[in-house]
Every structure is written in C-alpha cells, then in structure tokens.
CHARMM internal coordinates of N, CA and C (Angstrom, degrees):
IC EDIT
DIST 1 N 1 CA 1.5000
DIST 1 CA 1 C 1.5407
ANGL 1 N 1 CA 1 C 108.28
DIST 1 C 2 N 1.2892
ANGL 1 CA 1 C 2 N 116.06
DIHE 1 N 1 CA 1 C 2 N 138.43
DIST 2 N 2 CA 1.3844
ANGL 1 C 2 N 2 CA 119.27
DIHE 1 CA 1 C 2 N 2 CA -176.76
DIST 2 CA 2 C 1.5262
ANGL 2 N 2 CA 2 C 110.66
DIHE 1 C 2 N 2 CA 2 C -79.01
DIST 2 C 3 N 1.2989
ANGL 2 CA 2 C 3 N 119.01
DIHE 2 N 2 CA 2 C 3 N 161.69
DIST 3 N 3 CA 1.4542
ANGL 2 C 3 N 3 CA 119.99
DIHE 2 CA 2 C 3 N 3 CA 179.50
DIST 3 CA 3 C 1.5260
ANGL 3 N 3 CA 3 C 113.74
DIHE 2 C 3 N 3 CA 3 C -57.87
DIST 3 C 4 N 1.3350
ANGL 3 CA 3 C 4 N 120.04
DIHE 3 N 3 CA 3 C 4 N -41.31
DIST 4 N 4 CA 1.4685
ANGL 3 C 4 N 4 CA 119.29
DIHE 3 CA 3 C 4 N 4 CA 176.81
DIST 4 CA 4 C 1.5585
ANGL 4 N 4 CA 4 C 112.09
DIHE 3 C 4 N 4 CA 4 C -61.98
DIST 4 C 5 N 1.3599
ANGL 4 CA 4 C 5 N 118.20
DIHE 4 N 4 CA 4 C 5 N -34.35
DIST 5 N 5 CA 1.4214
ANGL 4 C 5 N 5 CA 120.32
DIHE 4 CA 4 C 5 N 5 CA 176.59
DIST 5 CA 5 C 1.4488
ANGL 5 N 5 CA 5 C 112.20
DIHE 4 C 5 N 5 CA 5 C -64.20
DIST 5 C 6 N 1.3489
ANGL 5 CA 5 C 6 N 122.01
DIHE 5 N 5 CA 5 C 6 N -28.45
DIST 6 N 6 CA 1.4522
ANGL 5 C 6 N 6 CA 126.25
DIHE 5 CA 5 C 6 N 6 CA -175.73
DIST 6 CA 6 C 1.5414
ANGL 6 N 6 CA 6 C 113.83
DIHE 5 C 6 N 6 CA 6 C -88.62
DIST 6 C 7 N 1.3442
ANGL 6 CA 6 C 7 N 117.01
DIHE 6 N 6 CA 6 C 7 N -14.22
DIST 7 N 7 CA 1.4732
ANGL 6 C 7 N 7 CA 121.06
DIHE 6 CA 6 C 7 N 7 CA -174.92
DIST 7 CA 7 C 1.5494
ANGL 7 N 7 CA 7 C 110.96
DIHE 6 C 7 N 7 CA 7 C -64.73
DIST 7 C 8 N 1.3574
ANGL 7 CA 7 C 8 N 114.52
DIHE 7 N 7 CA 7 C 8 N 139.29
DIST 8 N 8 CA 1.4853
ANGL 7 C 8 N 8 CA 118.83
DIHE 7 CA 7 C 8 N 8 CA -176.87
DIST 8 CA 8 C 1.5159
ANGL 8 N 8 CA 8 C 112.27
DIHE 7 C 8 N 8 CA 8 C -56.10
DIST 8 C 9 N 1.3460
ANGL 8 CA 8 C 9 N 117.99
DIHE 8 N 8 CA 8 C 9 N -37.26
DIST 9 N 9 CA 1.4142
ANGL 8 C 9 N 9 CA 121.80
DIHE 8 CA 8 C 9 N 9 CA -176.12
DIST 9 CA 9 C 1.5250
ANGL 9 N 9 CA 9 C 113.57
DIHE 8 C 9 N 9 CA 9 C -64.53
DIST 9 C 10 N 1.3446
ANGL 9 CA 9 C 10 N 113.63
DIHE 9 N 9 CA 9 C 10 N -23.03
DIST 10 N 10 CA 1.4831
ANGL 9 C 10 N 10 CA 118.94
DIHE 9 CA 9 C 10 N 10 CA -178.33
DIST 10 CA 10 C 1.5300
ANGL 10 N 10 CA 10 C 113.28
DIHE 9 C 10 N 10 CA 10 C -97.06
DIST 10 C 11 N 1.3355
ANGL 10 CA 10 C 11 N 119.52
DIHE 10 N 10 CA 10 C 11 N 6.08
DIST 11 N 11 CA 1.4391
ANGL 10 C 11 N 11 CA 124.07
DIHE 10 CA 10 C 11 N 11 CA 177.94
DIST 11 CA 11 C 1.4649
ANGL 11 N 11 CA 11 C 115.06
DIHE 10 C 11 N 11 CA 11 C -85.88
DIST 11 C 12 N 1.3023
ANGL 11 CA 11 C 12 N 116.97
DIHE 11 N 11 CA 11 C 12 N 103.38
DIST 12 N 12 CA 1.4711
ANGL 11 C 12 N 12 CA 121.61
DIHE 11 CA 11 C 12 N 12 CA 177.90
DIST 12 CA 12 C 1.5444
ANGL 12 N 12 CA 12 C 113.50
DIHE 11 C 12 N 12 CA 12 C -97.09
DIST 12 C 13 N 1.2812
ANGL 12 CA 12 C 13 N 117.30
DIHE 12 N 12 CA 12 C 13 N -10.61
DIST 13 N 13 CA 1.4604
ANGL 12 C 13 N 13 CA 123.61
DIHE 12 CA 12 C 13 N 13 CA -173.25
DIST 13 CA 13 C 1.4939
ANGL 13 N 13 CA 13 C 111.18
DIHE 12 C 13 N 13 CA 13 C -129.58
DIST 13 C 14 N 1.3476
ANGL 13 CA 13 C 14 N 117.02
DIHE 13 N 13 CA 13 C 14 N 159.12
DIST 14 N 14 CA 1.4405
ANGL 13 C 14 N 14 CA 122.33
DIHE 13 CA 13 C 14 N 14 CA 177.12
DIST 14 CA 14 C 1.4858
ANGL 14 N 14 CA 14 C 110.73
DIHE 13 C 14 N 14 CA 14 C -73.25
DIST 14 C 15 N 1.2558
ANGL 14 CA 14 C 15 N 121.24
DIHE 14 N 14 CA 14 C 15 N -29.05
DIST 15 N 15 CA 1.4669
ANGL 14 C 15 N 15 CA 126.07
DIHE 14 CA 14 C 15 N 15 CA 176.48
DIST 15 CA 15 C 1.5198
ANGL 15 N 15 CA 15 C 109.09
DIHE 14 C 15 N 15 CA 15 C -138.61
DIST 15 C 16 N 1.3180
ANGL 15 CA 15 C 16 N 116.24
DIHE 15 N 15 CA 15 C 16 N 137.25
DIST 16 N 16 CA 1.4748
ANGL 15 C 16 N 16 CA 120.56
DIHE 15 CA 15 C 16 N 16 CA 176.80
DIST 16 CA 16 C 1.5144
ANGL 16 N 16 CA 16 C 109.10
DIHE 15 C 16 N 16 CA 16 C -124.03
DIST 16 C 17 N 1.2939
ANGL 16 CA 16 C 17 N 119.64
DIHE 16 N 16 CA 16 C 17 N 130.08
DIST 17 N 17 CA 1.4160
ANGL 16 C 17 N 17 CA 125.42
DIHE 16 CA 16 C 17 N 17 CA 177.35
DIST 17 CA 17 C 1.5224
ANGL 17 N 17 CA 17 C 106.93
DIHE 16 C 17 N 17 CA 17 C -116.06
DIST 17 C 18 N 1.3080
ANGL 17 CA 17 C 18 N 116.23
DIHE 17 N 17 CA 17 C 18 N 130.91
DIST 18 N 18 CA 1.4527
ANGL 17 C 18 N 18 CA 120.02
DIHE 17 CA 17 C 18 N 18 CA -178.22
DIST 18 CA 18 C 1.5429
ANGL 18 N 18 CA 18 C 110.60
DIHE 17 C 18 N 18 CA 18 C -132.30
DIST 18 C 19 N 1.2906
ANGL 18 CA 18 C 19 N 114.82
DIHE 18 N 18 CA 18 C 19 N 141.51
DIST 19 N 19 CA 1.4579
ANGL 18 C 19 N 19 CA 122.36
DIHE 18 CA 18 C 19 N 19 CA 179.89
DIST 19 CA 19 C 1.5765
ANGL 19 N 19 CA 19 C 104.16
DIHE 18 C 19 N 19 CA 19 C -116.22
DIST 19 C 20 N 1.3395
ANGL 19 CA 19 C 20 N 113.49
DIHE 19 N 19 CA 19 C 20 N 145.35
DIST 20 N 20 CA 1.4850
ANGL 19 C 20 N 20 CA 116.17
DIHE 19 CA 19 C 20 N 20 CA 173.65
DIST 20 CA 20 C 1.5608
ANGL 20 N 20 CA 20 C 109.64
DIHE 19 C 20 N 20 CA 20 C -118.14
DIST 20 C 21 N 1.2789
ANGL 20 CA 20 C 21 N 112.84
DIHE 20 N 20 CA 20 C 21 N 178.27
DIST 21 N 21 CA 1.4687
ANGL 20 C 21 N 21 CA 117.87
DIHE 20 CA 20 C 21 N 21 CA -173.24
DIST 21 CA 21 C 1.5540
ANGL 21 N 21 CA 21 C 114.26
DIHE 20 C 21 N 21 CA 21 C -66.15
DIST 21 C 22 N 1.2800
ANGL 21 CA 21 C 22 N 117.70
DIHE 21 N 21 CA 21 C 22 N -16.62
DIST 22 N 22 CA 1.4615
ANGL 21 C 22 N 22 CA 123.86
DIHE 21 CA 21 C 22 N 22 CA 177.61
DIST 22 CA 22 C 1.5985
ANGL 22 N 22 CA 22 C 110.41
DIHE 21 C 22 N 22 CA 22 C -92.34
DIST 22 C 23 N 1.3900
ANGL 22 CA 22 C 23 N 112.65
DIHE 22 N 22 CA 22 C 23 N 5.74
DIST 23 N 23 CA 1.5192
ANGL 22 C 23 N 23 CA 117.75
DIHE 22 CA 22 C 23 N 23 CA 179.73
DIST 23 CA 23 C 1.5136
ANGL 23 N 23 CA 23 C 112.00
DIHE 22 C 23 N 23 CA 23 C 68.09
DIST 23 C 24 N 1.3156
ANGL 23 CA 23 C 24 N 118.44
DIHE 23 N 23 CA 23 C 24 N 25.16
DIST 24 N 24 CA 1.4556
ANGL 23 C 24 N 24 CA 119.51
DIHE 23 CA 23 C 24 N 24 CA 169.07
DIST 24 CA 24 C 1.5517
ANGL 24 N 24 CA 24 C 106.36
DIHE 23 C 24 N 24 CA 24 C -81.47
DIST 24 C 25 N 1.3332
ANGL 24 CA 24 C 25 N 115.61
DIHE 24 N 24 CA 24 C 25 N 138.23
DIST 25 N 25 CA 1.4078
ANGL 24 C 25 N 25 CA 120.46
DIHE 24 CA 24 C 25 N 25 CA 177.04
DIST 25 CA 25 C 1.4767
ANGL 25 N 25 CA 25 C 112.19
DIHE 24 C 25 N 25 CA 25 C -118.95
DIST 25 C 26 N 1.2837
ANGL 25 CA 25 C 26 N 115.68
DIHE 25 N 25 CA 25 C 26 N 127.25
DIST 26 N 26 CA 1.5144
ANGL 25 C 26 N 26 CA 122.93
DIHE 25 CA 25 C 26 N 26 CA -178.07
DIST 26 CA 26 C 1.5367
ANGL 26 N 26 CA 26 C 110.43
DIHE 25 C 26 N 26 CA 26 C -125.47
DIST 26 C 27 N 1.2987
ANGL 26 CA 26 C 27 N 115.71
DIHE 26 N 26 CA 26 C 27 N 149.87
DIST 27 N 27 CA 1.4517
ANGL 26 C 27 N 27 CA 122.60
DIHE 26 CA 26 C 27 N 27 CA -178.33
DIST 27 CA 27 C 1.4499
ANGL 27 N 27 CA 27 C 107.22
DIHE 26 C 27 N 27 CA 27 C -130.41
DIST 27 C 28 N 1.4111
ANGL 27 CA 27 C 28 N 118.16
DIHE 27 N 27 CA 27 C 28 N 128.57
DIST 28 N 28 CA 1.4400
ANGL 27 C 28 N 28 CA 123.05
DIHE 27 CA 27 C 28 N 28 CA 178.12
DIST 28 CA 28 C 1.5679
ANGL 28 N 28 CA 28 C 107.61
DIHE 27 C 28 N 28 CA 28 C -112.68
DIST 28 C 29 N 1.3302
ANGL 28 CA 28 C 29 N 113.59
DIHE 28 N 28 CA 28 C 29 N 128.53
DIST 29 N 29 CA 1.4580
ANGL 28 C 29 N 29 CA 118.74
DIHE 28 CA 28 C 29 N 29 CA 177.05
DIST 29 CA 29 C 1.5829
ANGL 29 N 29 CA 29 C 102.44
DIHE 28 C 29 N 29 CA 29 C -118.32
DIST 29 C 30 N 1.3612
ANGL 29 CA 29 C 30 N 116.83
DIHE 29 N 29 CA 29 C 30 N 97.89
DIST 30 N 30 CA 1.5135
ANGL 29 C 30 N 30 CA 116.91
DIHE 29 CA 29 C 30 N 30 CA -167.76
DIST 30 CA 30 C 1.5500
ANGL 30 N 30 CA 30 C 113.71
DIHE 29 C 30 N 30 CA 30 C -77.69
DIST 30 C 31 N 1.3197
ANGL 30 CA 30 C 31 N 118.19
DIHE 30 N 30 CA 30 C 31 N -23.05
DIST 31 N 31 CA 1.5485
ANGL 30 C 31 N 31 CA 117.88
DIHE 30 CA 30 C 31 N 31 CA -179.84
DIST 31 CA 31 C 1.5160
ANGL 31 N 31 CA 31 C 109.11
DIHE 30 C 31 N 31 CA 31 C 56.31
DIST 31 C 32 N 1.3293
ANGL 31 CA 31 C 32 N 117.99
DIHE 31 N 31 CA 31 C 32 N 44.46
DIST 32 N 32 CA 1.5008
ANGL 31 C 32 N 32 CA 117.67
DIHE 31 CA 31 C 32 N 32 CA -177.65
DIST 32 CA 32 C 1.4937
ANGL 32 N 32 CA 32 C 111.58
DIHE 31 C 32 N 32 CA 32 C -68.04
DIST 32 C 33 N 1.3545
ANGL 32 CA 32 C 33 N 119.43
DIHE 32 N 32 CA 32 C 33 N -28.14
DIST 33 N 33 CA 1.4317
ANGL 32 C 33 N 33 CA 120.08
DIHE 32 CA 32 C 33 N 33 CA -176.31
DIST 33 CA 33 C 1.5119
ANGL 33 N 33 CA 33 C 110.55
DIHE 32 C 33 N 33 CA 33 C -78.98
DIST 33 C 34 N 1.2624
ANGL 33 CA 33 C 34 N 118.97
DIHE 33 N 33 CA 33 C 34 N -13.43
DIST 34 N 34 CA 1.4576
ANGL 33 C 34 N 34 CA 120.13
DIHE 33 CA 33 C 34 N 34 CA -179.75
DIST 34 CA 34 C 1.5227
ANGL 34 N 34 CA 34 C 108.33
DIHE 33 C 34 N 34 CA 34 C -114.61
DIST 34 C 35 N 1.3414
ANGL 34 CA 34 C 35 N 114.40
DIHE 34 N 34 CA 34 C 35 N 95.72
DIST 35 N 35 CA 1.4602
ANGL 34 C 35 N 35 CA 121.62
DIHE 34 CA 34 C 35 N 35 CA -170.61
DIST 35 CA 35 C 1.5119
ANGL 35 N 35 CA 35 C 114.10
DIHE 34 C 35 N 35 CA 35 C -64.18
DIST 35 C 36 N 1.3491
ANGL 35 CA 35 C 36 N 118.67
DIHE 35 N 35 CA 35 C 36 N -20.51
DIST 36 N 36 CA 1.4748
ANGL 35 C 36 N 36 CA 122.82
DIHE 35 CA 35 C 36 N 36 CA -179.23
DIST 36 CA 36 C 1.5115
ANGL 36 N 36 CA 36 C 112.21
DIHE 35 C 36 N 36 CA 36 C -94.97
DIST 36 C 37 N 1.3274
ANGL 36 CA 36 C 37 N 117.60
DIHE 36 N 36 CA 36 C 37 N -5.72
DIST 37 N 37 CA 1.4878
ANGL 36 C 37 N 37 CA 118.07
DIHE 36 CA 36 C 37 N 37 CA -176.96
DIST 37 CA 37 C 1.5233
ANGL 37 N 37 CA 37 C 109.31
DIHE 36 C 37 N 37 CA 37 C -104.84
DIST 37 C 38 N 1.3081
ANGL 37 CA 37 C 38 N 117.76
DIHE 37 N 37 CA 37 C 38 N 133.21
DIST 38 N 38 CA 1.4800
ANGL 37 C 38 N 38 CA 117.63
DIHE 37 CA 37 C 38 N 38 CA 179.49
DIST 38 CA 38 C 1.5368
ANGL 38 N 38 CA 38 C 111.35
DIHE 37 C 38 N 38 CA 38 C -70.56
DIST 38 C 39 N 1.3004
ANGL 38 CA 38 C 39 N 113.33
DIHE 38 N 38 CA 38 C 39 N 154.24
DIST 39 N 39 CA 1.4934
ANGL 38 C 39 N 39 CA 119.76
DIHE 38 CA 38 C 39 N 39 CA 169.54
DIST 39 CA 39 C 1.4758
ANGL 39 N 39 CA 39 C 109.77
DIHE 38 C 39 N 39 CA 39 C -71.45
DIST 39 C 40 N 1.2528
ANGL 39 CA 39 C 40 N 117.90
DIHE 39 N 39 CA 39 C 40 N 156.49
DIST 40 N 40 CA 1.4856
ANGL 39 C 40 N 40 CA 123.76
DIHE 39 CA 39 C 40 N 40 CA -176.99
DIST 40 CA 40 C 1.5196
ANGL 40 N 40 CA 40 C 111.38
DIHE 39 C 40 N 40 CA 40 C -122.53
DIST 40 C 41 N 1.3353
ANGL 40 CA 40 C 41 N 118.92
DIHE 40 N 40 CA 40 C 41 N 131.82
DIST 41 N 41 CA 1.4110
ANGL 40 C 41 N 41 CA 123.49
DIHE 40 CA 40 C 41 N 41 CA 176.28
DIST 41 CA 41 C 1.5581
ANGL 41 N 41 CA 41 C 107.10
DIHE 40 C 41 N 41 CA 41 C -115.85
DIST 41 C 42 N 1.3411
ANGL 41 CA 41 C 42 N 114.44
DIHE 41 N 41 CA 41 C 42 N 126.34
DIST 42 N 42 CA 1.4533
ANGL 41 C 42 N 42 CA 121.68
DIHE 41 CA 41 C 42 N 42 CA 178.36
DIST 42 CA 42 C 1.4668
ANGL 42 N 42 CA 42 C 114.04
DIHE 41 C 42 N 42 CA 42 C -118.43
DIST 42 C 43 N 1.3325
ANGL 42 CA 42 C 43 N 118.46
DIHE 42 N 42 CA 42 C 43 N 152.63
DIST 43 N 43 CA 1.4295
ANGL 42 C 43 N 43 CA 123.63
DIHE 42 CA 42 C 43 N 43 CA 171.41
DIST 43 CA 43 C 1.5089
ANGL 43 N 43 CA 43 C 108.89
DIHE 42 C 43 N 43 CA 43 C -121.96
DIST 43 C 44 N 1.3521
ANGL 43 CA 43 C 44 N 114.56
DIHE 43 N 43 CA 43 C 44 N 143.94
DIST 44 N 44 CA 1.4178
ANGL 43 C 44 N 44 CA 120.03
DIHE 43 CA 43 C 44 N 44 CA -179.75
DIST 44 CA 44 C 1.5556
ANGL 44 N 44 CA 44 C 110.71
DIHE 43 C 44 N 44 CA 44 C -80.41
DIST 44 C 45 N 1.2620
ANGL 44 CA 44 C 45 N 118.19
DIHE 44 N 44 CA 44 C 45 N 123.24
DIST 45 N 45 CA 1.4802
ANGL 44 C 45 N 45 CA 123.96
DIHE 44 CA 44 C 45 N 45 CA 179.49
DIST 45 CA 45 C 1.5339
ANGL 45 N 45 CA 45 C 109.71
DIHE 44 C 45 N 45 CA 45 C -129.06
DIST 45 C 46 N 1.3018
ANGL 45 CA 45 C 46 N 115.50
DIHE 45 N 45 CA 45 C 46 N 105.58
DIST 46 N 46 CA 1.4393
ANGL 45 C 46 N 46 CA 116.15
DIHE 45 CA 45 C 46 N 46 CA -174.07
DIST 46 CA 46 C 1.4795
ANGL 46 N 46 CA 46 C 110.42
DIHE 45 C 46 N 46 CA 46 C 67.90
DIST 46 C 47 N 1.3156
ANGL 46 CA 46 C 47 N 116.27
DIHE 46 N 46 CA 46 C 47 N -125.35
DIST 47 N 47 CA 1.4889
ANGL 46 C 47 N 47 CA 122.23
DIHE 46 CA 46 C 47 N 47 CA -178.76
DIST 47 CA 47 C 1.5443
ANGL 47 N 47 CA 47 C 110.56
DIHE 46 C 47 N 47 CA 47 C -106.55
DIST 47 C 48 N 1.3508
ANGL 47 CA 47 C 48 N 117.57
DIHE 47 N 47 CA 47 C 48 N 20.50
DIST 48 N 48 CA 1.4529
ANGL 47 C 48 N 48 CA 121.64
DIHE 47 CA 47 C 48 N 48 CA -178.65
DIST 48 CA 48 C 1.4868
ANGL 48 N 48 CA 48 C 112.14
DIHE 47 C 48 N 48 CA 48 C -130.18
DIST 48 C 49 N 1.3604
ANGL 48 CA 48 C 49 N 114.78
DIHE 48 N 48 CA 48 C 49 N 153.17
DIST 49 N 49 CA 1.4548
ANGL 48 C 49 N 49 CA 122.29
DIHE 48 CA 48 C 49 N 49 CA 169.80
DIST 49 CA 49 C 1.5349
ANGL 49 N 49 CA 49 C 106.47
DIHE 48 C 49 N 49 CA 49 C -91.20
DIST 49 C 50 N 1.3344
ANGL 49 CA 49 C 50 N 117.63
DIHE 49 N 49 CA 49 C 50 N 127.50
DIST 50 N 50 CA 1.4444
ANGL 49 C 50 N 50 CA 122.82
DIHE 49 CA 49 C 50 N 50 CA -179.37
DIST 50 CA 50 C 1.5426
ANGL 50 N 50 CA 50 C 107.82
DIHE 49 C 50 N 50 CA 50 C -113.53
DIST 50 C 51 N 1.2907
ANGL 50 CA 50 C 51 N 118.64
DIHE 50 N 50 CA 50 C 51 N 127.56
DIST 51 N 51 CA 1.4115
ANGL 50 C 51 N 51 CA 123.24
DIHE 50 CA 50 C 51 N 51 CA 179.77
DIST 51 CA 51 C 1.5505
ANGL 51 N 51 CA 51 C 108.10
DIHE 50 C 51 N 51 CA 51 C -72.34
DIST 51 C 52 N 1.3242
ANGL 51 CA 51 C 52 N 116.40
DIHE 51 N 51 CA 51 C 52 N 120.31
DIST 52 N 52 CA 1.4853
ANGL 51 C 52 N 52 CA 122.47
DIHE 51 CA 51 C 52 N 52 CA -176.73
DIST 52 CA 52 C 1.5010
ANGL 52 N 52 CA 52 C 112.31
DIHE 51 C 52 N 52 CA 52 C -112.43
DIST 52 C 53 N 1.3271
ANGL 52 CA 52 C 53 N 120.16
DIHE 52 N 52 CA 52 C 53 N -15.35
DIST 53 N 53 CA 1.4527
ANGL 52 C 53 N 53 CA 120.35
DIHE 52 CA 52 C 53 N 53 CA -178.40
DIST 53 CA 53 C 1.5203
ANGL 53 N 53 CA 53 C 111.42
DIHE 52 C 53 N 53 CA 53 C -170.72
DIST 53 C 54 N 1.3742
ANGL 53 CA 53 C 54 N 111.61
DIHE 53 N 53 CA 53 C 54 N 157.96
DIST 54 N 54 CA 1.4709
ANGL 53 C 54 N 54 CA 120.11
DIHE 53 CA 53 C 54 N 54 CA 177.01
DIST 54 CA 54 C 1.5310
ANGL 54 N 54 CA 54 C 107.35
DIHE 53 C 54 N 54 CA 54 C -121.79
DIST 54 C 55 N 1.3407
ANGL 54 CA 54 C 55 N 110.84
DIHE 54 N 54 CA 54 C 55 N 145.66
DIST 55 N 55 CA 1.5398
ANGL 54 C 55 N 55 CA 116.99
DIHE 54 CA 54 C 55 N 55 CA 170.59
DIST 55 CA 55 C 1.4557
ANGL 55 N 55 CA 55 C 106.01
DIHE 54 C 55 N 55 CA 55 C -109.04
DIST 55 C 56 N 1.3685
ANGL 55 CA 55 C 56 N 113.04
DIHE 55 N 55 CA 55 C 56 N 102.56
DIST 56 N 56 CA 1.4805
ANGL 55 C 56 N 56 CA 119.99
DIHE 55 CA 55 C 56 N 56 CA -178.20
DIST 56 CA 56 C 1.5503
ANGL 56 N 56 CA 56 C 110.60
DIHE 55 C 56 N 56 CA 56 C -58.59
DIST 56 C 57 N 1.3478
ANGL 56 CA 56 C 57 N 115.35
DIHE 56 N 56 CA 56 C 57 N 148.71
DIST 57 N 57 CA 1.4372
ANGL 56 C 57 N 57 CA 118.45
DIHE 56 CA 56 C 57 N 57 CA -178.64
DIST 57 CA 57 C 1.5061
ANGL 57 N 57 CA 57 C 118.81
DIHE 56 C 57 N 57 CA 57 C -44.70
DIST 57 C 58 N 1.4108
ANGL 57 CA 57 C 58 N 112.09
DIHE 57 N 57 CA 57 C 58 N -42.51
DIST 58 N 58 CA 1.4867
ANGL 57 C 58 N 58 CA 116.91
DIHE 57 CA 57 C 58 N 58 CA -178.83
DIST 58 CA 58 C 1.5225
ANGL 58 N 58 CA 58 C 111.71
DIHE 57 C 58 N 58 CA 58 C -71.30
DIST 58 C 59 N 1.3626
ANGL 58 CA 58 C 59 N 117.55
DIHE 58 N 58 CA 58 C 59 N -18.11
DIST 59 N 59 CA 1.4622
ANGL 58 C 59 N 59 CA 123.40
DIHE 58 CA 58 C 59 N 59 CA -178.33
DIST 59 CA 59 C 1.5660
ANGL 59 N 59 CA 59 C 111.28
DIHE 58 C 59 N 59 CA 59 C -94.16
DIST 59 C 60 N 1.2782
ANGL 59 CA 59 C 60 N 118.09
DIHE 59 N 59 CA 59 C 60 N -10.26
DIST 60 N 60 CA 1.4895
ANGL 59 C 60 N 60 CA 119.36
DIHE 59 CA 59 C 60 N 60 CA -176.65
DIST 60 CA 60 C 1.5491
ANGL 60 N 60 CA 60 C 113.46
DIHE 59 C 60 N 60 CA 60 C -50.14
DIST 60 C 61 N 1.2832
ANGL 60 CA 60 C 61 N 118.15
DIHE 60 N 60 CA 60 C 61 N -45.67
DIST 61 N 61 CA 1.5318
ANGL 60 C 61 N 61 CA 118.02
DIHE 60 CA 60 C 61 N 61 CA -178.51
DIST 61 CA 61 C 1.5194
ANGL 61 N 61 CA 61 C 111.16
DIHE 60 C 61 N 61 CA 61 C -58.11
DIST 61 C 62 N 1.2795
ANGL 61 CA 61 C 62 N 118.16
DIHE 61 N 61 CA 61 C 62 N -29.90
DIST 62 N 62 CA 1.4787
ANGL 61 C 62 N 62 CA 121.89
DIHE 61 CA 61 C 62 N 62 CA -172.34
DIST 62 CA 62 C 1.5120
ANGL 62 N 62 CA 62 C 113.28
DIHE 61 C 62 N 62 CA 62 C -104.09
DIST 62 C 63 N 1.2930
ANGL 62 CA 62 C 63 N 118.73
DIHE 62 N 62 CA 62 C 63 N -14.49
DIST 63 N 63 CA 1.4811
ANGL 62 C 63 N 63 CA 121.61
DIHE 62 CA 62 C 63 N 63 CA 178.90
DIST 63 CA 63 C 1.5132
ANGL 63 N 63 CA 63 C 113.79
DIHE 62 C 63 N 63 CA 63 C 75.28
DIST 63 C 64 N 1.3596
ANGL 63 CA 63 C 64 N 117.74
DIHE 63 N 63 CA 63 C 64 N 20.87
DIST 64 N 64 CA 1.4471
ANGL 63 C 64 N 64 CA 118.72
DIHE 63 CA 63 C 64 N 64 CA 177.10
DIST 64 CA 64 C 1.4719
ANGL 64 N 64 CA 64 C 114.55
DIHE 63 C 64 N 64 CA 64 C -73.28
DIST 64 C 65 N 1.3477
ANGL 64 CA 64 C 65 N 116.86
DIHE 64 N 64 CA 64 C 65 N 130.53
DIST 65 N 65 CA 1.4924
ANGL 64 C 65 N 65 CA 121.44
DIHE 64 CA 64 C 65 N 65 CA -175.01
DIST 65 CA 65 C 1.4865
ANGL 65 N 65 CA 65 C 110.19
DIHE 64 C 65 N 65 CA 65 C -104.72
DIST 65 C 66 N 1.3626
ANGL 65 CA 65 C 66 N 113.09
DIHE 65 N 65 CA 65 C 66 N 132.69
DIST 66 N 66 CA 1.4781
ANGL 65 C 66 N 66 CA 120.65
DIHE 65 CA 65 C 66 N 66 CA 170.55
DIST 66 CA 66 C 1.5194
ANGL 66 N 66 CA 66 C 104.91
DIHE 65 C 66 N 66 CA 66 C -96.23
DIST 66 C 67 N 1.4359
ANGL 66 CA 66 C 67 N 113.10
DIHE 66 N 66 CA 66 C 67 N 116.74
DIST 67 N 67 CA 1.4822
ANGL 66 C 67 N 67 CA 114.69
DIHE 66 CA 66 C 67 N 67 CA -177.09
DIST 67 CA 67 C 1.5438
ANGL 67 N 67 CA 67 C 112.54
DIHE 66 C 67 N 67 CA 67 C -66.75
DIST 67 C 68 N 1.3056
ANGL 67 CA 67 C 68 N 115.83
DIHE 67 N 67 CA 67 C 68 N 153.69
DIST 68 N 68 CA 1.4428
ANGL 67 C 68 N 68 CA 120.25
DIHE 67 CA 67 C 68 N 68 CA 177.72
DIST 68 CA 68 C 1.5776
ANGL 68 N 68 CA 68 C 103.15
DIHE 67 C 68 N 68 CA 68 C -102.68
DIST 68 C 69 N 1.3112
ANGL 68 CA 68 C 69 N 113.54
DIHE 68 N 68 CA 68 C 69 N 129.19
DIST 69 N 69 CA 1.4617
ANGL 68 C 69 N 69 CA 118.70
DIHE 68 CA 68 C 69 N 69 CA 177.68
DIST 69 CA 69 C 1.4947
ANGL 69 N 69 CA 69 C 111.52
DIHE 68 C 69 N 69 CA 69 C -85.88
DIST 69 C 70 N 1.3244
ANGL 69 CA 69 C 70 N 112.92
DIHE 69 N 69 CA 69 C 70 N 123.03
DIST 70 N 70 CA 1.4696
ANGL 69 C 70 N 70 CA 119.55
DIHE 69 CA 69 C 70 N 70 CA -177.10
DIST 70 CA 70 C 1.5665
ANGL 70 N 70 CA 70 C 108.83
DIHE 69 C 70 N 70 CA 70 C -75.02
DIST 70 C 71 N 1.3109
ANGL 70 CA 70 C 71 N 114.76
DIHE 70 N 70 CA 70 C 71 N 139.62
DIST 71 N 71 CA 1.4055
ANGL 70 C 71 N 71 CA 121.86
DIHE 70 CA 70 C 71 N 71 CA 176.51
DIST 71 CA 71 C 1.4960
ANGL 71 N 71 CA 71 C 111.95
DIHE 70 C 71 N 71 CA 71 C -112.38
DIST 71 C 72 N 1.3242
ANGL 71 CA 71 C 72 N 116.96
DIHE 71 N 71 CA 71 C 72 N 89.96
DIST 72 N 72 CA 1.4696
ANGL 71 C 72 N 72 CA 120.22
DIHE 71 CA 71 C 72 N 72 CA -177.94
DIST 72 CA 72 C 1.4885
ANGL 72 N 72 CA 72 C 113.12
DIHE 71 C 72 N 72 CA 72 C -95.82
END
COOR INIT
IC SEED 1 N 1 CA 1 C
IC BUILD
C-alpha cells in the first residue's frame, strides 16, 4: 500500500483491502476511532493474514509504517 493509501485523511472504511498487479494482497485496519491503538497492516501469506507493520498513533495522519520483524 502506498503512503497516501495509508494516511488517516484518506481512510473512509474500517478495513481496506488492496490488490496490486503482482497479486500481493494487503489489508489495512487503521483504528482511527481509537487514538491510542496503532493501525495494523497485514499481508496475505497462503491462507493467513500476517501482521507486517504498525502505524503508531502519532504516525496515523501520515501513514508511516513501523515494520514488524518476523521471528522465524
């Protein structure tokens, strides 16, 4: 998802799912109504949604994502 797609001012829905030309599927749960809760960015991997990033409350207006480090 592009940065403009993640900006709080552009969020019209509680959940946004986006597909790109390479068939990557991402889901954004912005939690705009809960100012203390970070937004969540997921990617579809197989049959599961995997959390790949958080949008910290201070970053919600800008859509900046803090990546989640995977622990394999």
